[in-house]
N, C-alpha and C positions, 0 to 999 in steps of 0.2 A: 561200273564200267563206263568209260567215256568214248563216244564216237561209235562207229560201226565196227563190230568185232570181225576181224579178218584172219583167216588161216592161210599159210603159204606152204605150197608143196613144190619141190624141185629136186633135181638130181645133181645140181651144180652149186657148190658153196658160194662161188662168186656171184651167181645169179640171185641166190638167197639174200646176200648182203645188199645187192642193188635193189631188190624188191622191198626190203625193209626200209631202205632210205627213201625210196619213192613213196611208200605208204606213209611214213612219218611226215613227209613234206606236204601231204594233202591236209593234215590236221583234221581230217574227217574220219579216217580209218585208224584202227589200233590193232596191231598184231597180237593175237591171243594164243596162237599155235603155229609152229613152223617145224618142218621136217625135211630132211634130205632123203629122198627116195619115195617111191610110189607104192601103194598097196598092191599085193599080189592077188587078192581075191576078196569076196564079200565078207569074210570073217577075219580079215587082217586087222591087227591091233591098231594100225594107223587110222582106220575108219572109226574105231571106237574112241580113240583119243580125239579125233576131229569132232565127234558128236559131244563128248564130254566138255570140250572147250567152249561150247555154245557159240561157235562161230556163225555169223550171219552171211558171210561171203567167204568163199575159198578161191584163191588164185592158184591155178595149175600152170606151172612153167612148162612150155612145150620145147623139148630139145630137138636136135636135128633128126633123130630117129623118133618120130612122134607117136608111134603105136602105143607104147606103155602109158604115155600121158593121156591119150584119147581114151584108152581103156579105164584110166583113173577117173576121168570125167564121167564115163558111163556108170562106174561103180558108185560114185558119189551121188549121182542123180537117182540111182536105184535104191540106195540105202539111207538117204536123208530126205527130210521134208523142209520146204520153205527156206532153202539155202541158195544163195546166189552163187553161180560158178562163172569165174572169169578165166579165160585162157590167155596166156602171155607168151608171145612168140614172134617169130619173124613174119613180116608181111609179104615175103617174096615167094611163098608157097601157097597158092590159092587152094589147092586140094587139101592141105592141112587145115586151113582156116575153115573150109566147108565141113570137113570131118569133125572138127572140134565143136562147131555150132550144132551139127546133127547129133553129136553125142550128148549135148545138153548144156553147153556153155552159152550164157546169155550175152557175154561180151568177149571180144577178141582184141587184146591190147598189143600194140607194137612194143616189143621189148627194148627197142633202141631209143625210145622217147623218154621224156622226163615225167614229172608227177601230174601234169595237167590232164592228159587223157585218163589217167586213173581216177583223178578227182571227178571228172565229168561222169565216168562210169559209176562211181560210188554215189554221186548225186542222183543219177537216173534210178539207181537201185533204191535209194532212200525215198525219193519222190513216189515211185511206184508202190513201195511198201506202205507209205503213208496213205495213199488212196485205197489200197487193198484192205488195210486194217480199218480204214474208215467205213468200208462196207460191212465190216464184221462188228460194228457197234461202237467203234471208237469215235472220237470227236468229229463233228462236221464243221467245216470252215466256211464262213460267210464273209466275203470281202466287200466293203462299201467303197465305191469310187465317186468322186465328185465330177459332174459334167463341166462345172466351172466354179470359180471361187464364189462363196456365199450361197451355194445351192442348198446347204444344210446337211452335208454328208456326215460330219462329226455328230451333229444332233441326232441324225437317224441311227448311226452306229451305236452311240451311247444308249439311246432309249431302247433300241432293239435288244442290246446286250442286257440291260437291266430287266427288261420284260422276260427274257429267257431265264435269267437268274431267279426271278420271282416264281416262275412257273415250273422250272425244271432243275435249277441249281447247277453247280459245278461249271460255271461259265467264265471264260477269260476274254477280256477285251485287249487286243494288241494294237498299239498306236504306231502305225508306220507312216504317219503324215510327215512331211518335210520338217515341220516344227510341231511338236505334239500339243494338242489343245484338249484332249480327252480328260486330262486331270482337272482342268478348269471347269469343265462341264459337270464333274463329279465332286468338286470342292475337295480335291486331294492334293497332297504335297509329297510326291514320290521322291524317295532317295535313290532308287535304282530304276532301270528300265531296259528297253530293247538294246541299246548300245552295250550295256553291261553284259547282257546275255550273249551277244555276238562276240564280245571280246573275251569271253570265258568259255567258249564252246568246248575247248579241249578238256575242261574239267566239269562241265555242266551236267548235273544229274537232277533227280526229282527234288532233293533237299535244297540245293542251291537255287534251282528254278523257283521254288516256293519262296525263298528268301528275297528274290528280286521283285516279287509281286507287291502291289499296294492294294489292300482289300477295302471295299466299301462296307457300310453298315449292313447292307443287304447280302453281303457275302460274295459279290462280284469281284473277281481279281482283275487288276489292271497291270499290264506290262507297258509302262509309260513310254511315250515318245521323247525325243531329245528336246532341250530348250534352245539348241542351235542346230542348223542343218547338219545332216550326216556328213562327217568328214570324208568318208569313202563309201562306195556302194558295197553292200553285202554280196559275197560270191554266191552262186547257186548252191554250192556245197554247204555254206553256212546257213542259208535259209532252210534248206532241206533238213539239216540236222536240228535246227531250232523247232521247226514245225513237227518233226518226228517226235520230239519230246512232248510238245503241246498236245498232240492228238492222243497221246497215251495217258495223259493226266487230267484231261477235261472232257466234258460232254459236248460243249459247243465252244468254238473259237470264232470270235467276231473280230475282224480286222478293219481298222479305219485307215485306209490308204489316202483319203482326202483327195487332193488334186494332183497327187504324184503320178507321173507318167514316165516310166523309165524301165530298164530291164527288170528291176526289182518288182515293179507292178505286174509285169508280164508273168514272172514266175509265181508271184502270189496268186494270180488268177489261175494259173495252171494247177496250183495246189488246192484250190478252193472247190467246194461243192456248188456254190452259187456266187456270182459276181453281180452286185447290185449297184447300178449307176444311178445316183441321185441327181435329178434334174428338175427344172421347172418348165412350164409350158411357154417358154419364150424362145425367140429365134436363136440366140446365142447358145443357150443350154442344149437345145435339140441338135444344132449344128455340131457342137462339141461332142455330144453323145455319139453321133455318127462317126466322128474322127476316132473316138476311143475304140469303137468296134473295129475300125480299120487297123488301129495300132495293135490290137490283140490278135489279129488274123494270123500272125506268125506262130502263135501258140495254140493251145486247146482251150484257153479261157473264154474265147468268144462263144463257144458252144454253151456256156453256162451264164451268159450275159443276159441280164434282165433290167428293166427300167423301174425305178421308184419315183413317181412324180410327187414332188414335195410342194407344199403350199398350193395345193391343187384347187383350181376354180374352173368350172365348166366354161369353155369358150364356145359360143354358138357357131356351128358350122365347122368346128375343128374336132375331129373324132380320134379315138384311140388308133384306128387304122391309119390316120394321117401321121400320128406320132411315130408309129412303127415303120411306116414307109420312109420317113425322113431319117430315122436313126438306125434302121435295120435291127432294132431290138424290140422284143415283146414287152408290153407293159405288164408288170407284175402287181404293182400296188400304187394306191393313191393316198397320200397323206393330206388331210384337209388343211386349208389355210387357217392357221391360228397364231399368226405372228405375235399378236398382242399378248398371248398367254405364254408362248414358248420363249420369247426374248427375255422376260424377267426370270424364267426358270434357269436359263443359261447363265445370266448374270449372277444368280444366287448359288449356282452349282447344285441345283436340285432338279434332276431330270423330270420332265413333265409327265412321264409315264407313271411316276409315283403318286400323282394326283388322280383321284377316282372320277371326278366329274367331267373334265373336258373331253370332247369328241376325239381330239387328237391323241389323247392318252389311250382311249379304246382302240384307235386305229393302230398304234404301235404294238399294243398287246395282241391284236389280231394278226398283225404281220409276223410277230414272233411265233404265235401259235401255228400259223400256216407253214413257216419254215421248219419248225420242229416236227410238225405232222409229216411234211414231205420227207424229212431226213429219216424219220423212224419207220416209215413204211418199208416193208421188206422187199417188195418188187418194183416200187416206183411207178406203179401203174396208174394211180389216181391222178387227177389234174388239179393244179392250183387254179383257183378262180380269182378274179380281180377283187381288190379290196378298196373301199373308200368310206370315209366317214365312220370308221370304226367297225364296219360290218363287211363281210365277204359277200360279193354279189356275182352272179354269173354274167358273162358277157358273150356276145356272139363269137363263136370260135374259142372254146375254152383253152386256157393256156396249159400246154403240156408240162408235166412235172419232170419229164425225163432228164433235162439238163441238171437237175439237182441230185441225181443219183451219184453216189460216190463211185469213183473209179472210171467214170466216163471221160 
């Protein structure tokens, strides 16, 4: 099955045809069941057919006489589990809208509009389901952002992904940078990548998704970035559908968004369990990190925003509290300054974390362990502590783990 499975219930044949056309235009939903008429009671065959179709969303068309449709919403809510219910009707009757929502509809769509409101509703449903399933043991999503060019965001994303693959397995690295560099860091030559996935969402399933991946010797999967800037921005629906598939088939999803700051970044942040801003302790990096926090304020991603200080060197008189005050972000981790070791590893396409000796390798492994530990904890109650020089250390005012909890 491709896309979100949708069932359509209405008493009007013309309305059914219009709903089918609007649904097809979204390219995110697919009709798996449609019926003219509403169920008469909890044992009605319509409800059994609805369940057998494995629909994830049902759209109930609200006629002028809304009582039968509202009763249908109540029956669906009472007899099915984990199914989204959308009401579709006129916006000129507030009492009907309220009654539909009270009966159990999660969305109320204007029947006189085109496909865009339906696409937005399906996107919200898919995003919400992604986070909910994440809390049930599906993949956790960690997005790396660069405070400024050259901060080492891709290096951090690649090494963290490799470390997670070594310790836990079943990890995918998704390169959403404007021009993908992750493949160079891994010495890979991908034939397919993110653009191919986005262009084939209408038929994307587990088999095709696996075929678009480029694996490393360690088993890490790379969904590579483009060699040219993205021709168009992915829609919210496209991103939600892609990540809905990813969280079902991997244990961890690591996203390299690099220095990208656009609506795609905001939605990636909203979908993520943690958003890690890679910065250095210089004025430009810290100023930019503060602007990133401001940029993400329109979404929920800012609640999961944390700082990773790369090439870290202690500056006398400049504390973690100073960094946090300037950026409005908690400091999560400190990667020691090892430019002389990391630079050759990037040039040779061999992540530094694969080397046992360097302190920076131990630091990346410890960061990966901390993220994995935070993600696997059932209640999210422990705290992440600061990390530096490959070891975790407590700092004044321990860093709360709560932003890493799925579904927040």
